[in-house]
N, C-alpha and C positions, 0 to 999 in steps of 0.2 A: 312375657314375650318381648323380644327386642323389637323396638320401633324403627320406623324407616329413617328419622332424622338422626338416630344414633349410629347409623351405618351410612352416614353421608359422605364419610371420608374427608371432612374439612380438616384443615390445618388447625391444630389445637394452639391455644395461646402459649401454653407452656414451650411447645416446639418452636413457636415463632420466637419467643424470647431467646431460646438457647441458640438459635441461628443468629440472632442478632449479636449475641455475644461473639460468635465466630465471625461476624462481620467486622467488629472492632478489631479483633485480632488480626484478621486478613488485612486491613487497612494499614495498621501499624507495621506489619511484616513487610508488606508489598512497599510501602514508602521508604523503609529503611534499606531493604534488599535490592529492589529495582530502581529506585531513584538516587540512592546514594551507596551503591554497592562497594565502592572502594573502602567505606568505613567498617565493612563487615570484617576485614582483616583484624581489626582490634577491638570492635564493639558488639561482637554477636557472641552467642553462646559458645562457639568455638571459631578459631581462625578460618576465614573462608577467602582464598586466593586462588585464582585472579578475580578481579570484579565481574568478568562474564560469568563465572561459577556461581557468585552470589546473584547476579541478576536472573540466572535460570531459576533459582530457587524462588526468587522474588516473583517472577512470571507466574509461577503456581499461586501465589497469594493474590496476585491481581486478577487471575481467573477466579479465585475464591471470592473477590469482592463482587464480581457480576453473579456468581451463583447465590452467594447469600443475600445479596440485594434483592434479586429477583424474587427469592423465598419470602424475605421480610416484607417487602413492598408490593409485591404483585401476586404470588401464589395463593389460591384459596383451597387446594385440595393436596392431600399428602401425596397421592401418586404423581405429582408434578415434581416433588422434591426428593422423592424415594431414591433415584440414582445417586443422588449426592450423598445420601446416608451410607450407601454402599461404598462409594468413592472415598469418604472420609475414614471409615473404619480401615480400609486398605492402606490409606496414606499413613494412618496412625501407628499402625502395626510395623509398616515398614521402616518409618522413622525412629521409632521407639527400638527396633531391633538394630539399627545403625548405631543409635546412641549407646546401647549397652555393648555393642561389639567394640566401640572406639571410646569408651568412657575415658580413656587416658587424655583424649584430645580435648575434651570438654573443660570449661572454666568453672569448677564447682564453687568457688569463692565469689562467683558473679550471680546475683539474684536471677537475672532473666534465664539463666542455664537451668535453674530449678522449675521455673515457670514452663519453659520448654518442655523438659521431662515430664512434668505434671500434667501438662494438655494432651500430650500424645500417649501417656499411660491411661489416663482417665477417660479420654474420648471415646474408645470402644464401648466401654460400659454404659456411658451417657447416651450414645447414640442407639445402641442396642435396646435400652430402656425406652426410650421415646419412641423408637421405630416399633416396638411390639405393642405399645399403647395405641399407636396411630392405625396399625394394620387391625388390630381388634375391631376398629371402627369404620373400616374401609373394605366395600365390596370390589373385588378385582373383576373387571369387565370379562365375560367369557368369550367374546368375540373381538377380534383384532381389526382395526381398520386397514382394508386391503391397500390403501395408498401408502402404508408404511412398510410394505413388504421389503421393497428394495433397500431402504434405510436400515432394516433390522438385518438383513444379509451381510450388507457392507460393515455395518457396526460389529457383527460377529466375527467377521475377517480381520478387520482392523484390531478389534479387541484382542484376539487370540494372538496376532502378530506382536502386538506391544506387550503383552502377558509374557511371551516367551523371552522377548527382548529384555524385560525387567527383570525376570528371573536370573537370566544369563548374566546381566550385569552385576545383579546383586551378588550371584554366586562367584563371579569372577572379576571383581571390581578392578584389580591391578592389570589384569591381561587386556580386558576390553576397555578399561578406562584409557589405555595408550592410543586407541583408535577415535577418541572424541575430539572435536575441533579445537578445544582448548584443554589445558592440563586439568586431570581430575585425581585428587587423592583417593584411596580406597573409601574413605568416609564420604567424600563428596560423591563419588560413583554410586555408593549405596543410597544416598540421599536422592539423588536424580533417579534411580531406579525405583525408589519409593513413589516419586511423583508420576513416572511413567506407569507404574501399576496401578495407580489411582485412575488415571485416564482409561487405562484398560478394564478395569473393574466397571466403570461407569457404561463403557460401551458394551460391554457383555452383558450387563443387566438390562440395558436398552434392547439388545438383540433378544433377550429372553423374554422380558416383560413388557415392553411397549404395546400398548393397546389404542390409545387416542392421541390425535395430533398435538393436543395440548400439553402432554406428558413429555413431548419432544424438545419443547423450547428451551427450558432451563439446562438441561444437560449439554445440548449441542450449542447454545450460545456460550456456556462456558468453555466448551471445547475449542470454539473460534476465537474467544479471547486469549486463551492459553497460546494457541497457535501464533496469533499475531504479534504477542508480546515476545515469544522465542524467535520468530522470523527477524524481528528487529535487532536481535543480540549481535550477530555477526558485523553489522554496520556500526552498532553503537560502541562495540568494544573489539574493533578490527584489530587492534594492537596486541590483543591476548589470544589471537588465533596462532596455534603451533601446527595444526594438521589441517592444510587446505585440501584441494583435490577431491579424491572419493569420499573421505570422511565428512566434509563440509557439504558437498554435493548430495550424499545421502541424508544428512541432517535436514537440508532445505527440502528435498524431494518428499521425505516423509512427513514434514510439517505442512507442506502444501496440498498433499493428498488428505490429511486430517483436516485442513482447512476446508476443502472442498466438500468433505463429508459433513462438517459443520453447517456449511451453507445449505446443504440438502436438509439437514434436521431442522434447522430454523425456519426454512420455507415450508416444510410441512406442520410445524407447530405454530408458526407465526400469526396466523389468523384465528386460532382457536383460543378460547378462554383457559387460563391455567388455574 
């Protein structure tokens, strides 16, 4: 008979170690792409121009630092980290697809290119393996905290809108990339779409599966960090902006709306143990 401690849902050591490795990768990528984005034109797996485009990708890794650090140093239970597993699998599939579709743009004689490809090719399998192990020892609460009702509804709406936008941008990178505030090549547009799809997946998962306040802290703190890092880009890289007016206002409005959603999520989960 399965004992109660076996179904405690606590974060396993192997999961924490794996997330720790992701934390290191997030720090390295964020430090390079967000802090030194101009260097990505010659020093990354593929040439990324302008710096604002590199910094956009770096913002995702900055948010990844928040997410993985909270898991490694704060999370006690799997359900607090579960939305990040869904998000990472979505991101990995999207970035790997973009890599394969534009393999001619990559520097295959450059060792970090192979590391980039290996990480996103293997991550879905590693995440799935760890997630299945964790879920086998985790009981899903039957009842939802009613205080999370509004958060789940808004997350479902935001996640659906972002998912549709990500799919459209990935499918039509040239056409829709023209309406971005700074220039996007088809490869960059699809990489951006992968990051947007990652956020969409996390929000949709929260809308579906969020049960306790403590489960909200990590995904919504991550969303907030992503929004803040992206909101700073038009000021940090004003010289890269080629489309202002409606494209820039839409960019800012979406991020401000998501930041408000992140604030709601953090306040719902901030006082509950994770």
